[in-house]
C-alpha positions as CSV (number, residue, x, y, z in Angstrom):
1,M,0.0,0.0,0.0
2,I,1.5,3.3,-1.1
3,S,1.2,6.1,1.6
4,T,0.1,9.5,0.3
5,R,2.8,12.1,0.0
6,R,3.0,15.7,-1.2
7,I,5.1,15.7,-4.4
8,A,6.4,18.7,-6.2
9,V,7.2,18.5,-10.0
10,V,9.3,21.4,-11.2
11,G,8.9,21.6,-14.9
12,A,5.8,20.9,-17.0
13,G,7.4,19.4,-20.2
14,S,6.4,15.9,-21.4
15,W,8.4,13.9,-18.8
16,G,7.5,16.2,-15.9
17,T,3.8,16.0,-16.9
18,A,4.0,12.2,-17.2
19,V,5.6,11.7,-13.8
20,A,3.0,14.1,-12.3
21,V,0.2,11.9,-13.8
22,I,1.8,8.7,-12.5
23,S,2.3,10.2,-9.1
24,A,-1.4,11.4,-8.9
25,R,-2.6,8.0,-10.2
26,A,-0.7,6.5,-7.3
27,G,-2.7,8.6,-4.9
28,H,-0.2,11.4,-4.1
29,D,-1.0,15.1,-3.8
30,V,0.9,16.7,-6.7
31,R,1.9,20.3,-7.3
32,I,3.5,20.9,-10.7
33,W,5.4,24.2,-11.3
34,S,5.6,25.9,-14.7
35,R,6.7,29.4,-15.7
36,D,4.1,29.3,-18.5
37,R,0.9,30.8,-17.2
38,N,-1.2,29.3,-20.0
39,I,-0.1,25.8,-19.0
40,V,-0.9,26.5,-15.3
41,E,-4.4,27.8,-16.2
42,S,-5.1,25.0,-18.5
43,I,-4.1,22.3,-16.0
44,N,-6.1,23.9,-13.2
45,T,-9.3,24.5,-15.3
46,L,-9.3,21.9,-18.0
47,Q,-7.0,19.2,-16.6
48,F,-4.7,19.0,-19.5
49,N,-1.3,20.4,-20.6
50,P,-1.9,22.3,-23.9
51,K,1.8,22.0,-25.0
52,H,2.9,18.6,-23.8
53,L,1.0,15.3,-23.7
54,S,-2.1,17.3,-24.6
55,T,-4.3,14.3,-25.2
56,T,-3.8,13.1,-21.6
57,T,-6.3,14.0,-19.0
58,L,-4.5,14.9,-15.7
59,P,-5.9,13.3,-12.6
60,D,-7.7,15.4,-9.9
61,G,-4.6,15.2,-7.7
62,V,-2.5,17.5,-9.9
63,I,-2.6,21.2,-9.3
64,A,-0.4,23.6,-11.2
65,T,1.3,26.8,-10.0
66,N,3.7,29.5,-11.1
67,E,5.0,30.0,-7.6
68,F,7.8,27.9,-6.1
69,A,6.5,28.6,-2.6
70,D,3.2,27.0,-3.5
71,A,4.8,24.0,-5.3
72,L,7.4,23.2,-2.7
73,D,5.5,23.8,0.5
74,G,5.2,20.6,2.5
75,S,6.7,18.5,-0.4
76,T,8.7,15.5,0.7
77,L,9.8,14.7,-2.9
78,V,10.9,17.5,-5.2
79,L,11.2,16.3,-8.8
80,L,13.3,18.5,-11.1
81,A,12.1,18.1,-14.7
82,V,13.7,21.1,-16.5
83,P,16.3,21.1,-19.3
84,S,19.9,21.0,-18.0
85,H,20.7,24.5,-19.4
86,A,17.9,25.9,-17.2
87,A,18.7,23.9,-14.1
88,R,21.0,26.4,-12.3
89,E,18.5,29.3,-12.7
90,V,15.5,27.1,-11.5
91,L,17.4,25.6,-8.6
92,T,18.6,29.0,-7.5
93,S,15.0,30.2,-7.5
94,M,13.8,27.1,-5.6
95,K,16.5,27.4,-2.9
96,P,14.6,29.8,-0.5
97,H,11.6,27.5,-0.5
98,I,12.9,24.0,-0.3
99,S,12.8,22.1,3.0
100,D,16.0,20.6,4.5
101,S,14.1,17.3,4.8
102,S,13.0,17.1,1.1
103,I,14.5,14.6,-1.3
104,V,15.5,16.2,-4.6
105,V,14.9,13.8,-7.6
106,S,16.5,14.7,-10.9
107,L,14.6,13.8,-14.0
108,T,17.0,15.9,-16.1
109,K,19.2,14.0,-18.6
110,G,22.1,16.4,-19.2
111,M,24.9,18.4,-17.8
112,E,25.5,22.1,-17.2
113,I,27.2,23.2,-20.4
114,E,29.4,26.0,-19.0
115,T,30.8,24.0,-16.0
116,G,30.3,20.4,-17.0
117,L,28.7,19.8,-13.6
118,R,26.2,16.9,-13.3
119,I,22.9,17.8,-11.7
120,S,23.8,16.1,-8.4
121,E,26.9,18.3,-8.3
122,L,24.9,21.4,-9.1
123,V,22.4,20.6,-6.3
124,C,25.1,20.2,-3.8
125,Q,26.8,23.4,-4.9
126,L,23.6,25.4,-4.6
127,F,21.8,23.7,-1.7
128,G,24.8,22.4,0.4
129,R,26.6,19.1,0.8
130,A,23.9,17.9,3.1
131,F,21.8,17.3,0.0
132,K,24.2,14.7,-1.3
133,N,22.4,12.0,0.7
134,R,19.0,13.5,-0.3
135,F,19.6,13.4,-4.0
136,V,18.2,10.8,-6.4
137,C,18.7,10.5,-10.1
138,L,15.7,8.9,-11.9
139,S,16.7,7.6,-15.3
140,G,16.2,4.8,-17.8
141,P,14.3,3.9,-21.0
142,S,11.1,5.9,-20.7
143,F,9.2,7.8,-23.3
144,A,6.6,10.0,-21.5
145,K,3.8,9.3,-24.0
146,E,4.1,5.5,-23.4
147,V,4.3,5.9,-19.6
148,V,1.0,7.8,-19.4
149,Q,-0.6,5.2,-21.9
150,D,0.2,2.5,-19.3
151,H,2.9,0.8,-21.3
152,P,5.0,-1.3,-18.9
153,T,8.2,0.7,-18.2
154,A,11.2,0.0,-16.0
155,I,13.6,2.7,-14.8
156,V,16.2,3.2,-12.0
157,A,16.5,5.5,-9.0
158,A,20.2,6.1,-8.1
159,S,21.4,7.6,-4.9
160,S,24.4,7.4,-2.6
161,E,21.8,7.0,0.3
162,Q,19.7,3.8,0.1
163,V,16.9,5.3,2.2
164,A,16.5,8.1,-0.4
165,S,16.4,5.8,-3.4
166,H,14.0,3.4,-1.6
167,E,11.7,6.4,-0.8
168,V,11.5,7.3,-4.5
169,Q,11.1,3.6,-5.5
170,T,8.2,3.1,-3.1
171,A,6.4,6.4,-3.9
172,L,6.6,6.3,-7.7
173,S,6.4,2.6,-8.6
174,F,2.8,2.1,-9.6
175,R,0.9,-0.2,-12.0
176,N,2.9,0.1,-15.2
177,L,6.0,1.9,-13.8
178,R,8.5,-0.3,-12.1
179,I,11.5,1.4,-10.4
180,Y,14.8,-0.4,-9.5
181,T,17.5,1.2,-7.3
182,N,21.3,1.5,-7.5
183,A,24.0,3.4,-5.7
184,D,25.8,4.7,-8.8
185,V,24.8,8.3,-9.2
186,V,27.8,9.2,-11.3
187,G,27.2,6.4,-13.8
188,T,23.5,6.9,-14.0
189,E,23.8,10.7,-14.6
190,L,26.5,10.3,-17.2
191,C,24.6,7.6,-19.1
192,G,21.6,9.9,-19.2
193,S,23.7,12.6,-20.7
194,I,25.9,10.7,-23.2
195,K,23.1,8.5,-24.6
196,N,21.5,11.6,-26.1
197,V,24.7,12.4,-28.0
198,M,24.8,8.8,-29.3
199,A,21.1,9.1,-30.4
200,I,21.9,12.1,-32.6
201,A,24.7,10.0,-34.2
202,A,22.3,7.1,-34.7
203,G,19.7,9.4,-36.2
204,M,22.2,10.8,-38.7
205,T,23.0,7.2,-39.7
206,V,19.3,6.6,-40.5
207,G,18.9,10.0,-42.2
208,L,21.7,9.1,-44.5
209,G,19.8,6.1,-45.6
210,L,22.1,3.6,-44.0
211,G,20.6,0.3,-42.6
212,S,20.4,-1.8,-39.5
213,N,24.1,-2.9,-39.7
214,S,25.2,0.7,-39.3
215,V,22.8,1.5,-36.5
216,A,23.8,-1.6,-34.6
217,A,27.5,-0.8,-35.0
218,L,26.9,2.8,-33.8
219,I,25.0,1.7,-30.7
220,T,27.6,-0.9,-29.8
221,R,30.6,1.4,-30.2
222,G,28.6,4.1,-28.5
223,L,28.2,1.9,-25.5
224,A,31.9,1.3,-25.4
225,E,32.6,5.0,-25.6
226,M,30.1,5.7,-22.8
227,T,31.6,3.0,-20.7
228,R,35.1,4.4,-21.0
229,L,34.1,7.8,-19.7
230,V,31.8,6.5,-17.0
231,L,34.4,4.2,-15.5
232,K,37.1,6.9,-15.7
233,C,34.8,9.2,-13.7
234,G,34.1,6.6,-11.0
235,G,30.9,5.0,-12.3
236,Q,30.2,1.3,-12.2
237,L,30.3,-1.2,-15.0
238,E,27.0,-2.8,-13.8
239,T,25.3,0.5,-14.6
240,M,26.4,0.3,-18.2
241,V,24.5,-3.0,-18.9
242,G,21.5,-1.9,-16.9
243,L,18.4,0.3,-17.5
244,A,20.3,3.6,-17.3
245,G,23.0,2.4,-19.6
246,L,22.2,0.0,-22.3
247,G,18.5,0.2,-21.8
248,D,18.2,3.9,-22.3
249,L,20.8,4.0,-25.1
250,V,18.9,1.4,-27.2
251,L,15.6,3.2,-26.7
252,T,16.9,6.7,-27.5
253,C,18.9,5.5,-30.5
254,T,16.0,3.4,-32.1
255,G,12.7,4.8,-30.8
256,A,10.5,6.9,-33.0
257,L,9.6,9.2,-30.1
258,S,13.3,10.1,-29.4
259,R,13.8,13.9,-29.9
260,N,17.6,13.5,-30.2
261,R,17.3,10.7,-32.8
262,Y,14.9,12.9,-34.7
263,V,17.4,15.8,-34.8
264,G,20.1,13.5,-36.1
265,E,17.9,12.0,-38.7
266,E,16.9,15.4,-40.0
267,L,20.5,16.4,-40.1
268,G,21.3,13.3,-42.1
269,K,18.7,14.3,-44.6
270,G,20.4,17.6,-45.1
271,R,18.3,20.0,-43.0
272,P,20.2,22.8,-41.1
273,L,20.1,22.5,-37.3
274,V,18.5,25.9,-36.8
275,E,15.6,24.9,-39.0
276,I,15.1,21.6,-37.2
277,T,15.1,23.0,-33.7
278,G,12.9,25.9,-34.8
279,T,10.0,23.5,-35.4
280,M,10.5,21.4,-32.2
281,N,8.2,21.9,-29.1
282,E,10.8,20.5,-26.7
283,V,14.5,20.4,-26.1
284,A,16.8,17.8,-27.6
285,E,19.3,17.7,-24.7
286,G,22.1,16.0,-26.8
287,I,22.6,19.2,-28.9
288,K,24.1,21.2,-26.0
289,T,25.2,18.3,-23.9
290,S,27.5,17.1,-26.6
291,R,29.9,19.9,-25.9
292,A,30.0,19.3,-22.2
293,V,30.6,15.6,-22.8
294,K,33.4,16.3,-25.2
295,Q,35.0,18.7,-22.7
296,L,34.7,16.2,-19.9
297,A,36.3,13.5,-22.0
298,E,39.2,15.8,-22.9
299,D,39.7,16.8,-19.2
300,V,39.9,13.2,-18.0
301,G,41.8,11.9,-21.0
302,V,39.2,9.6,-22.6
303,E,38.9,9.0,-26.3
304,M,35.4,9.6,-27.6
305,P,35.4,9.6,-31.4
306,I,31.6,9.5,-31.9
307,T,31.0,12.4,-29.5
308,N,33.8,14.4,-31.2
309,E,32.2,13.8,-34.6
310,V,28.7,14.8,-33.4
311,V,30.1,18.1,-32.0
312,A,31.9,18.7,-35.4
313,V,28.5,18.3,-37.2
314,L,26.5,20.4,-34.8
315,Y,29.0,23.2,-34.3
316,E,31.8,23.1,-36.9
317,G,29.9,22.6,-40.2
318,K,31.0,19.1,-40.8
319,S,28.6,17.0,-42.9
320,P,27.0,13.8,-41.5
321,R,28.4,11.9,-44.5
322,A,31.9,13.0,-43.6
323,L,31.2,11.9,-40.0
324,V,30.6,8.3,-41.2
325,T,33.7,8.4,-43.4
326,E,35.8,9.7,-40.5
327,L,34.6,7.0,-38.1
328,M,35.0,4.2,-40.7
329,S,38.5,5.2,-41.6
330,R,40.0,5.3,-38.1
331,P,43.0,3.0,-37.5
332,L,42.1,-0.6,-37.0
333,R,42.3,-2.0,-33.4
334,A,41.2,-4.7,-31.1
335,E,37.6,-4.4,-29.9
336,S,38.5,-4.2,-26.2
């Protein structure tokens, strides 16, 4: 039996909205924060989000607000569901209103571009080291649309403190959503960031008209690239073959609902990036995160050729076709 909790969801994009729906279906009292007054009004009067998952009726337990004080007051779980580039600004605004006893749960799959900080590091920097044991990263293969449509979904809650991850697991596991736990925050966060970069590369492969052989090779070598960086940064190998690693990588690189894969596919077809993003309703995290991942890899001395090539296409004018040629002409080597 799930005990009722007050849950704050900060961010009303697709994933934030989906988790708010699941939380309310599980019987929790949910407050969802958005800076968009039209979204707030629509949720409160019509019970739907007009911009994200607009065909989903939100349960009675979801109330929207523009005020952090209203959203965070009495909340035992605070779920951060904003793009990584907005995380510092939002966390700073949240700080005066968050309780020292709240657990901060990151739904954000990305890193701060300017500093390379993971969300857990950003939370500790802004809220204090005490929040290290009250931080949980929620990640794994999960398209928001499928979650609210009751498709069976499994994800992972990662925390250095087992009590915190268990709290999230217990509160949010409901019906079609099954949550596992692990203690590898570093690996789980990095996987959530890097897989979006790999998805852009996979999309470019498809957009160029290449087949399943090419996509399978890209995913496999992408996993090897992710693993090198995660292990170098202190993450665990077990994470790489779990939901946050291989699971999310496969979904994001192959799923039709993947925003990052879509960006890559359109690039492969020859469309300019500015035109692609101009028509999108949501952020493809891999575009900006690719630079942070590349910088982190350089800082710790890890070779990441796929990431480097994605950055070259996104920011240096390289063609997707040249990306494939570059990767295929690298010196031959042993697989591991």
